[in-house]
DRENPA-3360 file (N, C-alpha, C; in nm, 2 decimals, always signed):
BEGIN
1 = MPSKDVPR = +6.03/+11.68/+8.05/+6.00/+11.54/+8.07/+5.86/+11.53/+8.13 ~ +5.77/+11.44/+8.08/+5.64/+11.42/+8.14/+5.65/+11.36/+8.28 ~ +5.56/+11.40/+8.36/+5.56/+11.35/+8.50/+5.56/+11.20/+8.51 ~ +5.49/+11.14/+8.41/+5.48/+10.99/+8.42/+5.62/+10.92/+8.40 ~ +5.72/+11.00/+8.34/+5.85/+10.94/+8.32/+5.94/+10.95/+8.45 ~ +5.90/+11.03/+8.55/+5.98/+11.05/+8.66/+6.01/+10.92/+8.74 ~ +5.90/+10.84/+8.76/+5.93/+10.71/+8.83/+6.04/+10.62/+8.76 ~ +6.04/+10.63/+8.63/+6.14/+10.55/+8.55/+6.28/+10.61/+8.57;
9 = LRRFSVTT = +6.28/+10.75/+8.57/+6.41/+10.82/+8.60/+6.46/+10.79/+8.74 ~ +6.36/+10.78/+8.83/+6.40/+10.75/+8.97/+6.46/+10.61/+8.98 ~ +6.40/+10.51/+8.92/+6.46/+10.38/+8.92/+6.60/+10.37/+8.87 ~ +6.62/+10.44/+8.76/+6.75/+10.44/+8.70/+6.85/+10.51/+8.79 ~ +6.81/+10.62/+8.85/+6.90/+10.69/+8.95/+6.94/+10.60/+9.07 ~ +6.84/+10.54/+9.12/+6.86/+10.45/+9.24/+6.95/+10.34/+9.20 ~ +6.93/+10.28/+9.08/+7.02/+10.17/+9.03/+7.16/+10.21/+9.02 ~ +7.19/+10.32/+8.96/+7.33/+10.37/+8.94/+7.39/+10.40/+9.07;
17 = GLGLLTYA = +7.32/+10.47/+9.16/+7.37/+10.50/+9.29/+7.40/+10.38/+9.38 ~ +7.31/+10.28/+9.38/+7.33/+10.16/+9.45/+7.45/+10.08/+9.39 ~ +7.46/+10.08/+9.26/+7.57/+10.01/+9.19/+7.70/+10.06/+9.22 ~ +7.71/+10.20/+9.22/+7.84/+10.26/+9.24/+7.88/+10.25/+9.39 ~ +7.78/+10.27/+9.48/+7.81/+10.26/+9.62/+7.85/+10.11/+9.66 ~ +7.79/+10.01/+9.60/+7.83/+9.87/+9.63/+7.97/+9.85/+9.57 ~ +7.99/+9.90/+9.45/+8.12/+9.88/+9.39/+8.23/+9.94/+9.47 ~ +8.21/+10.06/+9.52/+8.31/+10.13/+9.60/+8.33/+10.07/+9.74;
25 = AAGVSIDP = +8.22/+10.03/+9.80/+8.22/+9.98/+9.94/+8.28/+9.84/+9.94 ~ +8.25/+9.76/+9.84/+8.29/+9.62/+9.84/+8.43/+9.60/+9.79 ~ +8.49/+9.71/+9.73/+8.62/+9.70/+9.68/+8.63/+9.60/+9.56 ~ +8.53/+9.61/+9.47/+8.53/+9.52/+9.35/+8.65/+9.55/+9.26 ~ +8.71/+9.44/+9.21/+8.81/+9.46/+9.11/+8.78/+9.36/+8.99 ~ +8.82/+9.40/+8.87/+8.79/+9.32/+8.76/+8.93/+9.26/+8.70 ~ +8.93/+9.14/+8.67/+9.05/+9.07/+8.62/+9.08/+9.13/+8.48 ~ +9.20/+9.18/+8.45/+9.23/+9.24/+8.32/+9.20/+9.14/+8.21;
33 = QAQISTWG = +9.20/+9.01/+8.23/+9.17/+8.91/+8.13/+9.03/+8.87/+8.13 ~ +8.94/+8.94/+8.20/+8.80/+8.90/+8.21/+8.73/+8.90/+8.08 ~ +8.64/+8.81/+8.06/+8.56/+8.80/+7.94/+8.42/+8.79/+7.98 ~ +8.33/+8.84/+7.90/+8.19/+8.83/+7.92/+8.13/+8.78/+7.79 ~ +8.02/+8.71/+7.80/+7.95/+8.65/+7.69/+7.82/+8.73/+7.66 ~ +7.81/+8.78/+7.54/+7.69/+8.86/+7.51/+7.63/+8.79/+7.38 ~ +7.51/+8.74/+7.40/+7.44/+8.67/+7.28/+7.53/+8.57/+7.22 ~ +7.61/+8.49/+7.30/+7.70/+8.39/+7.25/+7.83/+8.44/+7.20;
41 = IQVQIQRP = +7.85/+8.57/+7.21/+7.98/+8.63/+7.16/+8.07/+8.66/+7.28 ~ +8.19/+8.61/+7.28/+8.29/+8.64/+7.38/+8.35/+8.78/+7.36 ~ +8.34/+8.86/+7.47/+8.40/+8.99/+7.47/+8.50/+9.00/+7.58 ~ +8.62/+9.05/+7.54/+8.72/+9.07/+7.64/+8.73/+9.22/+7.68 ~ +8.74/+9.25/+7.81/+8.76/+9.38/+7.86/+8.90/+9.42/+7.86 ~ +8.95/+9.51/+7.77/+9.09/+9.54/+7.76/+9.13/+9.64/+7.87 ~ +9.04/+9.73/+7.91/+9.08/+9.83/+8.01/+8.97/+9.83/+8.12 ~ +8.96/+9.73/+8.21/+8.86/+9.72/+8.31/+8.86/+9.84/+8.41;
49 = ELLPIGLA = +8.98/+9.90/+8.42/+8.99/+10.01/+8.52/+8.90/+10.13/+8.49 ~ +8.86/+10.14/+8.36/+8.77/+10.25/+8.32/+8.62/+10.23/+8.35 ~ +8.59/+10.10/+8.38/+8.45/+10.07/+8.41/+8.39/+10.15/+8.53 ~ +8.46/+10.16/+8.64/+8.41/+10.23/+8.75/+8.39/+10.38/+8.72 ~ +8.48/+10.43/+8.63/+8.47/+10.58/+8.60/+8.34/+10.60/+8.52 ~ +8.31/+10.50/+8.43/+8.18/+10.51/+8.36/+8.06/+10.51/+8.45 ~ +8.07/+10.42/+8.55/+7.96/+10.41/+8.65/+7.95/+10.53/+8.73 ~ +8.06/+10.60/+8.76/+8.06/+10.72/+8.84/+8.00/+10.83/+8.76;
57 = LAAAYAAL = +8.03/+10.84/+8.63/+7.97/+10.94/+8.54/+7.82/+10.92/+8.53 ~ +7.78/+10.79/+8.51/+7.64/+10.76/+8.50/+7.56/+10.80/+8.63 ~ +7.63/+10.78/+8.75/+7.57/+10.82/+8.88/+7.55/+10.97/+8.89 ~ +7.65/+11.04/+8.85/+7.64/+11.19/+8.85/+7.54/+11.24/+8.76 ~ +7.53/+11.18/+8.64/+7.43/+11.23/+8.54/+7.29/+11.19/+8.59 ~ +7.27/+11.08/+8.65/+7.14/+11.04/+8.70/+7.09/+11.13/+8.81 ~ +7.18/+11.16/+8.90/+7.15/+11.25/+9.01/+7.11/+11.39/+8.97 ~ +7.18/+11.44/+8.87/+7.15/+11.57/+8.82/+7.02/+11.57/+8.74;
65 = RFYYYAIM = +7.00/+11.47/+8.66/+6.87/+11.46/+8.59/+6.75/+11.45/+8.68 ~ +6.76/+11.37/+8.79/+6.65/+11.36/+8.88/+6.63/+11.49/+8.95 ~ +6.73/+11.56/+9.00/+6.72/+11.69/+9.06/+6.65/+11.79/+8.97 ~ +6.69/+11.79/+8.85/+6.63/+11.89/+8.75/+6.49/+11.86/+8.72 ~ +6.46/+11.74/+8.68/+6.32/+11.71/+8.64/+6.22/+11.68/+8.76 ~ +6.27/+11.62/+8.86/+6.18/+11.59/+8.97/+6.17/+11.69/+9.08 ~ +6.28/+11.77/+9.10/+6.28/+11.87/+9.21/+6.26/+12.01/+9.15 ~ +6.34/+12.05/+9.06/+6.33/+12.18/+9.00/+6.21/+12.20/+8.92;
73 = LGTSPYRA = +6.18/+12.11/+8.83/+6.06/+12.13/+8.74/+5.94/+12.07/+8.79 ~ +5.95/+11.96/+8.87/+5.83/+11.89/+8.92/+5.79/+11.95/+9.06 ~ +5.69/+11.88/+9.12/+5.65/+11.92/+9.25/+5.67/+11.80/+9.34 ~ +5.78/+11.82/+9.43/+5.81/+11.71/+9.52/+5.71/+11.71/+9.64 ~ +5.70/+11.60/+9.71/+5.61/+11.61/+9.83/+5.65/+11.72/+9.93 ~ +5.78/+11.75/+9.94/+5.82/+11.86/+10.03/+5.76/+11.99/+9.98 ~ +5.78/+12.02/+9.85/+5.73/+12.14/+9.80/+5.58/+12.16/+9.81 ~ +5.51/+12.05/+9.79/+5.36/+12.05/+9.80/+5.32/+12.09/+9.94;
81 = RRDILDKL = +5.39/+12.02/+10.04/+5.35/+12.05/+10.18/+5.40/+12.19/+10.22 ~ +5.51/+12.23/+10.17/+5.56/+12.37/+10.20/+5.47/+12.47/+10.15 ~ +5.42/+12.46/+10.03/+5.32/+12.56/+9.98/+5.19/+12.56/+10.06 ~ +5.15/+12.45/+10.11/+5.03/+12.44/+10.20/+5.06/+12.51/+10.33 ~ +5.17/+12.48/+10.40/+5.20/+12.54/+10.53/+5.21/+12.69/+10.52 ~ +5.27/+12.74/+10.41/+5.29/+12.88/+10.39/+5.16/+12.96/+10.38 ~ +5.05/+12.89/+10.35/+4.92/+12.96/+10.34/+4.84/+12.94/+10.47 ~ +4.90/+12.88/+10.57/+4.82/+12.86/+10.70/+4.87/+12.96/+10.81;
89 = YADGAPPG = +4.78/+12.99/+10.90/+4.82/+13.07/+11.02/+4.83/+12.98/+11.14 ~ +4.94/+12.98/+11.20/+4.96/+12.90/+11.32/+4.91/+12.97/+11.45 ~ +4.83/+12.90/+11.53/+4.79/+12.96/+11.66/+4.90/+13.00/+11.74 ~ +4.90/+13.12/+11.79/+5.01/+13.17/+11.88/+5.13/+13.22/+11.81 ~ +5.14/+13.20/+11.68/+5.27/+13.25/+11.60/+5.25/+13.39/+11.55 ~ +5.35/+13.47/+11.55/+5.34/+13.60/+11.50/+5.29/+13.60/+11.35 ~ +5.21/+13.70/+11.31/+5.16/+13.70/+11.17/+5.28/+13.71/+11.07 ~ +5.28/+13.63/+10.97/+5.38/+13.64/+10.87/+5.50/+13.55/+10.90;
97 = SRIPMYFG = +5.50/+13.49/+11.01/+5.62/+13.40/+11.05/+5.61/+13.27/+10.97 ~ +5.73/+13.22/+10.93/+5.74/+13.10/+10.85/+5.73/+12.98/+10.95 ~ +5.64/+12.89/+10.91/+5.61/+12.77/+11.00/+5.72/+12.66/+10.96 ~ +5.79/+12.61/+11.06/+5.88/+12.50/+11.04/+5.81/+12.38/+10.98 ~ +5.88/+12.31/+10.89/+5.82/+12.20/+10.82/+5.79/+12.08/+10.91 ~ +5.89/+12.04/+10.99/+5.88/+11.91/+11.06/+5.85/+11.93/+11.21 ~ +5.87/+12.05/+11.27/+5.84/+12.06/+11.41/+5.76/+12.20/+11.43 ~ +5.73/+12.23/+11.55/+5.67/+12.36/+11.57/+5.52/+12.34/+11.61;
105 = PSKFTTSP = +5.44/+12.45/+11.58/+5.30/+12.44/+11.62/+5.22/+12.34/+11.54 ~ +5.11/+12.29/+11.60/+5.03/+12.19/+11.54/+4.89/+12.23/+11.50 ~ +4.85/+12.35/+11.55/+4.71/+12.40/+11.53/+4.72/+12.52/+11.43 ~ +4.63/+12.51/+11.33/+4.64/+12.61/+11.22/+4.50/+12.65/+11.18 ~ +4.49/+12.77/+11.11/+4.37/+12.81/+11.04/+4.40/+12.86/+10.90 ~ +4.31/+12.83/+10.81/+4.33/+12.88/+10.67/+4.29/+13.03/+10.66 ~ +4.34/+13.09/+10.56/+4.31/+13.23/+10.54/+4.32/+13.26/+10.39 ~ +4.24/+13.34/+10.33/+4.13/+13.42/+10.39/+4.00/+13.33/+10.41;
113 = WYQDHGRV = +3.90/+13.39/+10.47/+3.78/+13.33/+10.49/+3.69/+13.34/+10.37 ~ +3.61/+13.24/+10.34/+3.53/+13.24/+10.22/+3.38/+13.22/+10.26 ~ +3.29/+13.28/+10.18/+3.15/+13.25/+10.20/+3.10/+13.13/+10.12 ~ +3.19/+13.07/+10.04/+3.16/+12.95/+9.96/+3.20/+12.83/+10.05 ~ +3.10/+12.76/+10.11/+3.13/+12.65/+10.19/+3.20/+12.53/+10.12 ~ +3.16/+12.51/+9.99/+3.22/+12.41/+9.91/+3.37/+12.43/+9.89 ~ +3.41/+12.55/+9.87/+3.55/+12.58/+9.85/+3.63/+12.54/+9.97 ~ +3.57/+12.57/+10.09/+3.64/+12.54/+10.21/+3.65/+12.39/+10.24;
121 = EEQAEVLR = +3.55/+12.32/+10.20/+3.55/+12.17/+10.21/+3.66/+12.12/+10.12 ~ +3.68/+12.17/+10.01/+3.79/+12.13/+9.92/+3.93/+12.16/+9.99 ~ +3.94/+12.27/+10.05/+4.06/+12.30/+10.12/+4.09/+12.20/+10.23 ~ +3.98/+12.17/+10.30/+4.00/+12.07/+10.41/+4.04/+11.94/+10.36 ~ +3.99/+11.89/+10.25/+4.02/+11.77/+10.19/+4.17/+11.77/+10.15 ~ +4.22/+11.88/+10.09/+4.36/+11.89/+10.05/+4.45/+11.88/+10.17 ~ +4.41/+11.94/+10.28/+4.49/+11.94/+10.40/+4.50/+11.80/+10.46 ~ +4.39/+11.73/+10.46/+4.39/+11.59/+10.51/+4.48/+11.50/+10.44;
129 = GAFPKFAG = +4.50/+11.52/+10.31/+4.59/+11.44/+10.23/+4.73/+11.49/+10.22 ~ +4.76/+11.60/+10.28/+4.90/+11.66/+10.26/+5.01/+11.59/+10.34 ~ +4.97/+11.53/+10.45/+5.07/+11.46/+10.54/+5.04/+11.32/+10.56 ~ +5.14/+11.23/+10.57/+5.11/+11.09/+10.59/+5.04/+11.06/+10.72 ~ +4.96/+10.95/+10.73/+4.91/+10.90/+10.86/+5.02/+10.82/+10.92 ~ +5.04/+10.84/+11.05/+5.16/+10.77/+11.11/+5.13/+10.75/+11.26 ~ +5.16/+10.63/+11.31/+5.15/+10.60/+11.45/+5.01/+10.64/+11.51 ~ +4.91/+10.62/+11.44/+4.77/+10.65/+11.49/+4.74/+10.80/+11.47;
137 = GRVIAEPT = +4.83/+10.88/+11.42/+4.80/+11.02/+11.40/+4.76/+11.05/+11.26 ~ +4.68/+11.15/+11.24/+4.64/+11.19/+11.11/+4.60/+11.34/+11.11 ~ +4.60/+11.41/+11.00/+4.56/+11.55/+10.99/+4.41/+11.56/+11.01 ~ +4.37/+11.65/+11.10/+4.23/+11.67/+11.12/+4.20/+11.81/+11.07 ~ +4.11/+11.82/+10.98/+4.08/+11.95/+10.92/+3.93/+11.96/+10.90 ~ +3.87/+12.06/+10.97/+3.72/+12.08/+10.97/+3.69/+12.22/+10.95 ~ +3.58/+12.25/+10.86/+3.54/+12.39/+10.84/+3.49/+12.45/+10.97 ~ +3.51/+12.58/+10.98/+3.46/+12.65/+11.09/+3.40/+12.78/+11.04;
145 = SNEGTDEQ = +3.29/+12.83/+11.10/+3.22/+12.95/+11.05/+3.23/+13.07/+11.15 ~ +3.21/+13.18/+11.09/+3.21/+13.31/+11.16/+3.10/+13.40/+11.10 ~ +3.02/+13.45/+11.19/+2.90/+13.53/+11.14/+2.95/+13.68/+11.13 ~ +2.91/+13.74/+11.02/+2.94/+13.88/+11.00/+2.82/+13.96/+10.95 ~ +2.84/+14.09/+10.93/+2.73/+14.17/+10.89/+2.78/+14.26/+10.77 ~ +2.70/+14.26/+10.66/+2.75/+14.34/+10.54/+2.70/+14.49/+10.56 ~ +2.72/+14.57/+10.46/+2.69/+14.71/+10.46/+2.54/+14.74/+10.47 ~ +2.46/+14.64/+10.43/+2.32/+14.66/+10.44/+2.26/+14.61/+10.57;
153 = GETYLSWA = +2.35/+14.56/+10.66/+2.30/+14.51/+10.79/+2.26/+14.37/+10.79 ~ +2.28/+14.30/+10.68/+2.24/+14.16/+10.67/+2.35/+14.07/+10.72 ~ +2.32/+13.97/+10.79/+2.42/+13.88/+10.84/+2.45/+13.77/+10.74 ~ +2.58/+13.72/+10.74/+2.62/+13.62/+10.65/+2.73/+13.54/+10.73 ~ +2.76/+13.42/+10.67/+2.86/+13.33/+10.73/+2.98/+13.33/+10.64 ~ +3.10/+13.34/+10.71/+3.22/+13.31/+10.64/+3.28/+13.19/+10.69 ~ +3.36/+13.12/+10.60/+3.41/+12.99/+10.64/+3.56/+12.98/+10.62 ~ +3.62/+12.91/+10.71/+3.77/+12.88/+10.70/+3.78/+12.73/+10.75;
161 = VDCRIPVR = +3.91/+12.69/+10.76/+3.93/+12.55/+10.81/+4.02/+12.56/+10.93 ~ +3.97/+12.50/+11.04/+4.06/+12.47/+11.15/+4.13/+12.34/+11.13 ~ +4.26/+12.34/+11.15/+4.34/+12.22/+11.11/+4.44/+12.19/+11.22 ~ +4.46/+12.06/+11.25/+4.56/+12.01/+11.34/+4.65/+11.91/+11.27 ~ +4.78/+11.94/+11.27/+4.87/+11.85/+11.21/+4.97/+11.80/+11.32 ~ +4.95/+11.67/+11.36/+5.03/+11.62/+11.46/+5.18/+11.62/+11.42 ~ +5.27/+11.64/+11.52/+5.41/+11.64/+11.49/+5.46/+11.51/+11.43 ~ +5.40/+11.40/+11.48/+5.44/+11.27/+11.43/+5.41/+11.25/+11.28;
169 = CRIAGLIE = +5.30/+11.32/+11.23/+5.27/+11.31/+11.09/+5.37/+11.40/+11.01 ~ +5.42/+11.50/+11.07/+5.52/+11.59/+11.01/+5.65/+11.52/+11.00 ~ +5.68/+11.44/+11.10/+5.81/+11.36/+11.10/+5.80/+11.25/+11.00 ~ +5.68/+11.19/+10.98/+5.66/+11.10/+10.87/+5.67/+11.16/+10.74 ~ +5.64/+11.29/+10.73/+5.67/+11.36/+10.60/+5.82/+11.37/+10.58 ~ +5.90/+11.39/+10.68/+6.04/+11.39/+10.67/+6.09/+11.26/+10.61 ~ +6.04/+11.15/+10.66/+6.08/+11.01/+10.61/+6.04/+11.00/+10.46 ~ +5.92/+11.05/+10.42/+5.88/+11.05/+10.28/+5.97/+11.14/+10.20;
177 = DLDYTIPI = +6.01/+11.25/+10.25/+6.11/+11.34/+10.17/+6.24/+11.27/+10.15 ~ +6.29/+11.20/+10.26/+6.42/+11.13/+10.24/+6.41/+11.02/+10.14 ~ +6.29/+10.95/+10.14/+6.27/+10.85/+10.04/+6.26/+10.90/+9.90 ~ +6.19/+11.02/+9.88/+6.18/+11.07/+9.75/+6.31/+11.12/+9.69 ~ +6.40/+11.17/+9.78/+6.53/+11.22/+9.73/+6.64/+11.12/+9.73 ~ +6.61/+10.99/+9.76/+6.71/+10.89/+9.76/+6.79/+10.89/+9.63 ~ +6.74/+10.91/+9.51/+6.82/+10.91/+9.39/+6.93/+11.01/+9.39 ~ +6.92/+11.12/+9.47/+7.02/+11.22/+9.48/+7.12/+11.18/+9.58;
185 = WLNLAGLT = +7.08/+11.16/+9.71/+7.18/+11.14/+9.81/+7.25/+11.01/+9.80 ~ +7.18/+10.91/+9.75/+7.25/+10.78/+9.73/+7.36/+10.79/+9.63 ~ +7.34/+10.86/+9.52/+7.44/+10.88/+9.42/+7.55/+10.96/+9.47 ~ +7.52/+11.06/+9.55/+7.62/+11.15/+9.61/+7.71/+11.07/+9.71 ~ +7.65/+10.98/+9.78/+7.72/+10.89/+9.87/+7.82/+10.80/+9.80 ~ +7.77/+10.74/+9.69/+7.85/+10.65/+9.60/+7.97/+10.73/+9.54 ~ +7.94/+10.85/+9.49/+8.04/+10.93/+9.43/+8.15/+10.97/+9.53 ~ +8.10/+11.01/+9.65/+8.20/+11.05/+9.76/+8.29/+10.93/+9.80;
193 = WFAWQVLR = +8.23/+10.82/+9.82/+8.31/+10.70/+9.85/+8.41/+10.66/+9.74 ~ +8.36/+10.67/+9.62/+8.44/+10.63/+9.50/+8.56/+10.73/+9.50 ~ +8.53/+10.86/+9.51/+8.64/+10.96/+9.51/+8.74/+10.95/+9.62 ~ +8.69/+10.91/+9.74/+8.78/+10.89/+9.85/+8.87/+10.77/+9.82 ~ +8.82/+10.67/+9.76/+8.91/+10.55/+9.73/+9.01/+10.58/+9.62 ~ +8.97/+10.67/+9.53/+9.07/+10.70/+9.42/+9.18/+10.79/+9.47 ~ +9.14/+10.89/+9.56/+9.24/+10.99/+9.60/+9.32/+10.95/+9.72 ~ +9.28/+10.84/+9.79/+9.36/+10.81/+9.92/+9.49/+10.75/+9.88;
% end
């Protein structure tokens, strides 16, 4: 599925989840003699008890499709940030340790160091846009240099990025992740409530 179709799939998933959750929570019932009018044609629902089952199947299908196309095949905001954090070194953390997504250290350095200053500027720009701005906090990423000497004794500059990611910006990332995955957990909530009503 093209990435441009994911927002449409998201809207469908949210609609089915919200519809099922509302149906189950409000205790909606349909009159066996209910009729609906479609393009001027009167249609009678003979088995209205099957309508919520169809809605539940649609909710399950929508949640699975969104998970597959948007999470497994696509790049969610969480996955994009996770990939960035995995490439950073946290000040004071043991080498190779996994950085927590939403809490933990706030000062980082990129690795490896490059002699191409333009490449490091691009890294800094990616870091600045990786986390939401929140409550006056924003990611601060600035190139830093280190002088070295090559085998011929000539000096050169290597560049990396010093980065600070405030905890409040990382918590704002959690809010964004919850919003992005609402097509999944909203449908699961509706299915759970519906199943509880059927089985009780």
